[in-house]
ROMARDREN-723528 format. One line per 10 residues: their letters; for each residue x, y, z of C-alpha. Coordinates in nm, 3 decimals. Each point is the difference from the previous one (the first is absolute). Layout:
<mardos>
A	X Y Z  ... $
</mardos>
This chain:
<mardos>
MNALRLFLTS	1.634 0.351 -1.146  0.195 -0.250 0.210  0.040 -0.362 -0.099  -0.251 -0.147 0.243  -0.265 0.253 -0.099  0.062 -0.064 -0.369  -0.021 -0.375 0.055  -0.319 0.041 0.200  -0.167 0.216 -0.265  0.076 -0.233 -0.289 $
SVATFFLSQG	-0.072 -0.323 0.185  -0.333 0.113 0.143  -0.104 0.124 -0.344  0.080 -0.335 -0.158  -0.194 -0.177 0.274  -0.316 0.202 -0.039  0.001 -0.034 -0.378  -0.058 -0.372 0.042  -0.312 0.047 0.214  -0.366 0.046 -0.084 $
VCATITNAEL	-0.241 0.222 0.187  -0.081 -0.147 0.344  0.234 -0.293 -0.073  0.143 -0.209 0.281  0.374 0.047 0.043  0.170 -0.337 0.022  0.308 -0.080 0.208  0.204 -0.071 -0.313  -0.089 0.338 -0.148  0.094 0.177 0.321 $
ESQPGLFCSN	0.331 -0.185 0.025  0.086 0.105 -0.354  -0.020 0.366 0.105  0.205 0.048 0.321  -0.044 0.378 -0.018  -0.355 -0.053 0.123  0.132 -0.138 0.326  0.090 0.352 0.120  -0.340 0.025 0.171  -0.140 0.352 0.036 $
YVPYESSVKS	0.342 0.154 -0.059  -0.075 -0.029 -0.372  0.025 0.355 -0.145  -0.323 0.163 -0.109  0.069 0.036 -0.371  0.109 -0.362 -0.037  -0.314 -0.126 0.171  -0.246 0.222 -0.186  0.143 -0.050 -0.348  0.034 -0.373 0.051 $
INKLRTGVFD	-0.359 -0.045 0.112  -0.107 0.200 -0.304  0.204 -0.245 -0.207  -0.205 -0.278 0.154  -0.325 0.160 -0.109  0.089 0.159 -0.333  0.336 -0.134 -0.117  0.150 0.351 0.019  0.275 0.077 0.253  -0.112 0.351 0.089 $
FPTLSEAPAG	-0.235 0.187 0.228  -0.361 -0.102 -0.066  -0.216 0.169 -0.258  -0.315 0.118 0.176  -0.351 -0.021 -0.138  -0.176 0.308 -0.135  -0.244 0.170 0.232  -0.367 -0.074 -0.076  -0.149 0.241 -0.252  -0.082 0.337 0.151 $
YTPFYISHYG	0.202 -0.059 0.320  0.312 0.184 0.118  0.228 -0.079 0.297  -0.015 0.262 0.274  0.141 -0.154 0.319  0.256 -0.262 0.108  0.024 -0.182 0.334  0.338 -0.168 0.053  0.193 -0.211 0.248  0.363 -0.084 -0.072 $
RHGSRYHYSQ	0.283 -0.189 0.161  0.330 0.183 0.038  0.254 -0.050 -0.278  0.310 -0.219 -0.004  0.207 0.024 0.316  0.300 -0.139 0.177  -0.073 -0.313 0.202  -0.201 0.115 0.300  0.213 -0.129 0.288  0.338 0.144 0.099 $
DDYKYIAEVF	0.030 -0.287 0.247  -0.012 -0.246 -0.291  0.291 0.173 -0.173  0.192 -0.001 0.330  -0.077 -0.366 0.064  0.122 -0.117 -0.341  0.317 0.208 0.028  0.081 -0.135 0.346  -0.043 -0.364 -0.104  0.236 0.045 -0.295 $
VKAAAESGLT	0.259 0.187 0.208  0.006 -0.267 0.270  0.016 -0.285 -0.250  0.277 0.168 -0.200  0.205 0.060 0.316  0.010 -0.375 0.057  0.062 -0.091 -0.366  -0.349 -0.144 -0.003  -0.099 0.118 -0.347  0.034 -0.183 -0.330 $
PFGMQLFVEM	0.155 0.188 -0.296  -0.354 0.071 -0.113  -0.086 0.114 0.351  0.296 0.239 0.001  -0.114 0.140 -0.334  -0.350 0.048 0.139  0.147 0.156 0.316  0.166 0.273 -0.207  -0.324 0.064 -0.183  -0.205 0.012 0.320 $
QQICQDADKR	0.244 0.252 0.148  -0.074 0.228 -0.295  -0.373 -0.054 0.031  -0.001 0.068 0.376  0.220 0.306 -0.037  -0.232 0.145 -0.262  -0.302 -0.067 0.223  0.156 0.137 0.321  -0.265 0.210 0.178  -0.225 -0.032 -0.308 $
AGDLTPLGRE	-0.214 -0.302 0.090  -0.352 0.056 -0.129  0.091 0.319 -0.186  -0.162 0.078 -0.332  0.248 -0.038 -0.287  0.031 0.206 -0.320  -0.182 -0.280 -0.180  -0.284 0.028 0.252  -0.032 0.373 -0.063  -0.005 -0.050 -0.375 $
QHRGIARRMV	-0.270 -0.266 0.028  -0.237 0.253 0.156  0.095 0.273 -0.243  -0.083 -0.241 -0.282  -0.337 -0.090 0.153  -0.082 0.372 0.027  0.093 0.061 -0.363  -0.214 -0.285 -0.126  -0.291 0.102 0.223  -0.006 0.345 -0.161 $
KNFPEVFSGE	0.052 -0.146 -0.346  -0.281 -0.253 0.042  -0.246 0.236 0.168  0.089 0.358 -0.099  -0.354 0.127 0.055  0.031 -0.069 0.374  0.278 0.255 0.038  -0.094 0.259 -0.261  -0.184 0.325 0.067  0.001 0.247 0.285 $
NKKVDAKSTT	-0.027 -0.046 0.377  0.101 -0.367 -0.005  0.127 -0.144 0.328  0.191 -0.314 0.091  0.010 -0.126 0.357  0.298 -0.230 0.068  0.066 -0.180 0.327  0.254 -0.255 0.116  0.086 -0.199 0.307  0.274 0.143 0.217 $
VLRCALSMTS	0.258 -0.243 -0.138  0.257 0.203 -0.193  0.005 -0.218 -0.314  -0.376 0.049 -0.033  0.024 0.377 0.049  0.281 0.021 -0.258  -0.200 -0.214 -0.242  -0.285 0.247 0.041  0.238 0.292 -0.055  0.144 -0.152 -0.316 $
FCQELNKICP	-0.345 -0.067 -0.140  -0.134 0.346 0.083  0.308 0.187 -0.127  -0.038 -0.173 -0.334  -0.371 0.069 -0.005  0.058 0.368 0.080  0.263 0.026 -0.274  -0.247 -0.131 -0.258  -0.307 0.176 0.142  0.109 0.328 0.163 $
NVAIDNDASE	-0.364 0.106 0.012  -0.082 -0.265 0.261  0.023 0.091 0.368  0.159 -0.293 0.185  -0.012 -0.048 0.376  0.242 -0.251 0.158  -0.024 -0.134 0.352  0.137 -0.286 0.208  -0.137 -0.068 0.346  -0.072 -0.270 0.253 $
KYQNYMCHGK	-0.359 0.127 -0.022  -0.048 -0.188 -0.327  0.150 -0.330 0.118  -0.333 -0.158 0.093  -0.106 -0.019 -0.362  0.332 0.032 -0.186  0.147 -0.314 0.157  -0.228 -0.130 0.272  0.170 -0.170 0.290  0.289 -0.245 -0.008 $
VVGDFSGDNS	-0.144 -0.336 -0.090  0.323 -0.184 -0.083  -0.020 -0.349 0.150  -0.257 0.105 0.259  -0.252 -0.260 -0.108  0.164 -0.261 -0.219  0.202 -0.165 0.276  0.315 -0.094 -0.192  0.170 -0.151 0.304  -0.293 -0.216 0.107 $
NPELQAFYEK	-0.185 -0.079 -0.322  0.102 -0.352 -0.114  -0.111 0.065 -0.360  0.227 0.303 -0.023  0.287 -0.177 0.170  -0.027 -0.288 -0.247  -0.002 0.247 -0.288  0.316 0.176 0.122  0.183 -0.322 0.086  -0.062 -0.134 -0.349 $
RDVGNEVLDK	0.170 0.312 -0.138  0.293 -0.005 0.241  0.264 -0.060 -0.268  0.273 0.240 0.110  0.274 -0.259 0.049  0.128 0.042 -0.357  0.038 0.374 0.056  0.195 -0.052 0.321  0.228 -0.258 -0.162  0.083 0.243 -0.281 $
IFSNKNTIKK	0.096 0.275 0.244  0.150 -0.165 0.308  0.296 -0.235 -0.007  -0.068 -0.201 0.315  -0.291 -0.109 0.216  0.154 0.146 0.316  -0.024 0.354 -0.140  -0.364 -0.057 -0.088  -0.072 -0.139 0.346  0.169 0.294 0.176 $
YVNKQKFVST	-0.133 0.293 -0.200  -0.289 -0.096 -0.227  -0.370 -0.037 0.064  -0.087 -0.168 -0.329  -0.354 0.128 -0.042  0.089 0.356 0.100  0.319 0.017 -0.201  -0.142 -0.144 -0.322  -0.317 0.209 0.015  0.196 0.319 0.075 $
LYYMLVSLQC	0.250 -0.067 -0.278  -0.291 -0.054 -0.237  -0.137 0.343 0.095  0.342 0.162 -0.044  0.030 -0.129 -0.355  -0.355 0.050 -0.128  0.003 0.356 0.133  0.291 0.092 -0.229  -0.236 0.052 -0.293  -0.136 0.298 0.195 $
VDVDNLDERN	0.341 0.157 0.059  0.271 0.146 -0.220  0.326 -0.146 0.132  0.333 0.084 -0.161  0.131 -0.274 -0.230  -0.309 -0.212 0.057  0.012 -0.119 -0.359  0.340 -0.156 0.070  -0.119 -0.202 0.298  0.103 -0.364 -0.016 $
CSLTKVFSIK	-0.226 -0.127 0.279  -0.338 0.054 -0.162  -0.328 -0.109 0.152  -0.008 -0.321 -0.200  0.361 -0.088 0.089  -0.067 0.025 0.373  -0.336 -0.178 -0.017  -0.099 -0.290 -0.220  -0.328 0.039 -0.183  -0.164 -0.241 0.245 $
ELESQWQSHN	0.129 0.199 0.298  -0.123 0.326 -0.149  -0.336 -0.157 -0.063  -0.021 -0.119 0.359  0.094 0.341 0.137  -0.255 0.173 -0.222  -0.281 -0.242 0.083  0.056 0.064 0.370  -0.006 0.377 -0.049  -0.301 -0.023 -0.233 $
LYWYKDYSNC	-0.190 -0.195 0.265  0.097 0.262 0.258  -0.168 0.279 -0.197  -0.306 -0.207 -0.079  -0.062 -0.143 0.346  0.046 0.328 0.186  -0.146 0.257 -0.239  -0.236 -0.169 -0.246  -0.300 -0.230 0.036  0.177 -0.306 0.137 $
PMNGGKGKNA	-0.255 -0.231 0.169  0.225 -0.052 0.302  -0.001 0.372 0.089  -0.379 0.025 0.014  -0.009 0.299 -0.232  0.209 0.223 0.226  0.255 0.069 -0.273  -0.235 0.147 -0.259  -0.230 0.148 0.264  0.276 0.237 0.108 $
AKFLVEQIRI	-0.094 0.207 -0.309  -0.349 0.078 0.130  0.089 0.352 0.108  0.182 0.072 -0.325  -0.309 -0.102 -0.196  -0.205 0.235 0.216  0.240 0.290 -0.059  -0.001 -0.061 -0.376  -0.381 0.013 0.000  -0.018 0.316 0.212 $
EADAAIAGNG	0.253 0.189 -0.212  -0.157 -0.117 -0.325  -0.340 0.123 0.115  0.152 0.339 0.080  0.165 0.024 -0.342  -0.322 -0.096 -0.176  -0.186 0.263 0.205  0.236 0.262 -0.138  0.275 0.071 0.251  0.244 0.064 -0.286 $
AAANLRFGHD	0.220 -0.304 0.061  0.156 -0.141 -0.316  0.165 -0.282 0.193  0.054 -0.145 0.344  0.344 -0.163 0.009  0.107 -0.228 0.284  0.350 -0.141 0.048  0.056 -0.294 0.228  0.120 -0.359 0.003  -0.056 -0.350 -0.135 $
TGLIPLVSLL	-0.173 -0.060 0.336  -0.265 0.250 -0.114  -0.022 -0.090 -0.368  -0.030 -0.380 0.031  -0.289 0.013 0.250  -0.177 0.263 -0.211  0.000 -0.194 -0.328  -0.072 -0.323 0.191  -0.300 0.148 0.182  -0.140 0.132 -0.329 $
NLDGIGDPHK	0.099 -0.333 -0.164  0.124 0.157 -0.321  0.070 -0.262 -0.267  -0.035 -0.277 0.258  0.285 0.121 0.223  -0.229 -0.042 0.300  -0.097 -0.358 -0.079  0.075 -0.246 0.285  0.249 -0.281 -0.062  0.011 -0.285 0.251 $
DLELLHNYWQ	0.274 -0.212 -0.155  0.323 0.177 0.094  0.205 -0.233 -0.218  -0.178 0.136 -0.308  -0.029 0.364 0.111  0.292 0.123 -0.212  -0.174 -0.131 -0.313  -0.297 0.233 0.058  0.117 0.297 0.211  0.331 0.182 -0.056 $
DFSVSPMAGN	0.122 0.295 0.204  0.205 0.144 -0.288  -0.315 0.069 -0.203  -0.207 0.143 0.287  0.242 0.237 0.172  0.331 0.062 -0.177  0.203 0.301 0.104  -0.219 0.309 -0.069  -0.305 -0.219 -0.054  -0.323 0.199 0.000 $
LQMIFYRKND	-0.376 -0.001 -0.037  -0.170 0.280 -0.193  -0.374 0.060 -0.019  -0.092 0.220 -0.297  -0.334 0.184 0.018  -0.196 0.112 -0.309  -0.304 0.216 -0.057  -0.199 0.105 -0.303  0.124 0.303 -0.185  -0.340 0.166 0.046 $
SSSDSQILVK	-0.010 -0.114 0.359  -0.281 0.090 0.235  0.015 -0.054 0.372  -0.193 -0.328 -0.018  0.170 -0.149 -0.307  0.166 -0.341 0.014  0.361 -0.008 0.120  0.218 -0.279 -0.137  0.319 -0.136 0.154  0.266 -0.249 -0.104 $
FLLNEREVKL	0.284 -0.162 0.195  0.365 -0.010 -0.105  0.231 -0.231 0.192  0.356 0.089 -0.091  -0.140 0.185 -0.301  -0.190 -0.292 -0.147  -0.380 -0.017 -0.005  -0.138 -0.250 0.251  -0.346 -0.106 0.107  -0.195 -0.076 0.313 $
PSDKPTVTGC	-0.169 -0.339 0.053  -0.265 -0.094 -0.255  -0.288 0.079 0.237  0.092 0.368 -0.041  -0.112 0.064 -0.360  0.158 0.266 -0.216  -0.190 0.256 -0.202  0.229 -0.074 -0.293  0.347 -0.154 -0.030  0.185 0.068 0.324 $
YYDWKVIRDY	-0.212 0.304 0.093  -0.223 -0.018 0.308  -0.283 0.218 0.121  0.138 0.189 0.301  -0.327 -0.062 0.185  0.066 -0.375 -0.024  0.359 0.043 0.115  -0.102 0.238 0.275  -0.255 -0.249 0.131  0.267 -0.272 -0.014 $
FSELERTVLP	0.241 0.219 0.198  -0.269 0.088 0.254  -0.085 -0.368 0.042  0.366 -0.080 0.070  0.017 0.281 0.253  -0.305 -0.136 0.183  0.076 -0.372 -0.008  0.379 -0.034 0.004  0.173 -0.016 0.336  0.325 0.200 0.028 $
</mardos>
């Protein structure tokens, strides 16, 4: 485990221990835990165990409730984000490298900047032609999710003639996440027939459209511009790295450079880089806590305003999940009718997962927040869609089931039990009548615009 990842794990755990269930996260508490400011690059295990610490005081994967008496799990419907990856843009690696090379050629770097230059050369060399690629950590995240799924719900995969249908988007990191998951599942359950597929055919529901910035008007919305300008605090970063103003003027776009450098450094927790533990230019040495906080708040707003239920997007973010909700319902009905499916597994992106949990409004994730200045106190990207984040729906039926018996279902967001809004009553605990959920899904399909 590299130094940044170790720091992140311990600091997030300490942070969540201080919180109560549904507590507001204050600015002071966030600033005391800079590992949180890595946005949705936070590794899966760190996020899940830390949120469990919040709820139970135990830094581990959540303990799940017992099934209602007489009920056994028989089917799982799943949607998961790909695992940890290299930063997604090769152009960003190239841009950072070019700025440092040009500045160094003119003696325009401070001693700290030269030190960072050496480090960035290593980072860019390691990432050459690998932008967006799934990393070994990303593969292991999905293998771990598969192991725990079988451990938590062994009945789903036991017996003869069990089938698993797994699909991914055509993006390679999603297909490899699917492969890692299914290989582990097949190793544990060789009796299960697993079908893997990746095709553009599934794109309409797996990750509907490209909604980034299409409706929130960053460049023309005065409220957004005021928000970003208030968090434009990159001058300290530039002064640490560059030795004169002329170099900055010639080669550096402040907003682009600082934001890209932020991405380069937070992405390191996803990647195994040689000698990373000996790095001298750590995240918190390049950025002050206040600068990290500003960067994270801007990125957190980005995910909320474009993909969740932000009032200024008119519901278009969450509504993108309409077709995914429909597919989940259709495939669940088929499994309940007896098509032999033990699970439908889907592997996509944060741009699929965030709209899905926002549209369903699990644990208030789809609540609207009008005050952008307070958004980060109530909605945090690292808890909704970390690397390998996922939603699982677990279906139960009575052991002496007849065709018309009640089917129960519960929701797991990143392997913790979550609930729908209070107007959707449970049968008991976190277990819902599938007929209620099915009606809810059908209502969304009818009333929500894509």
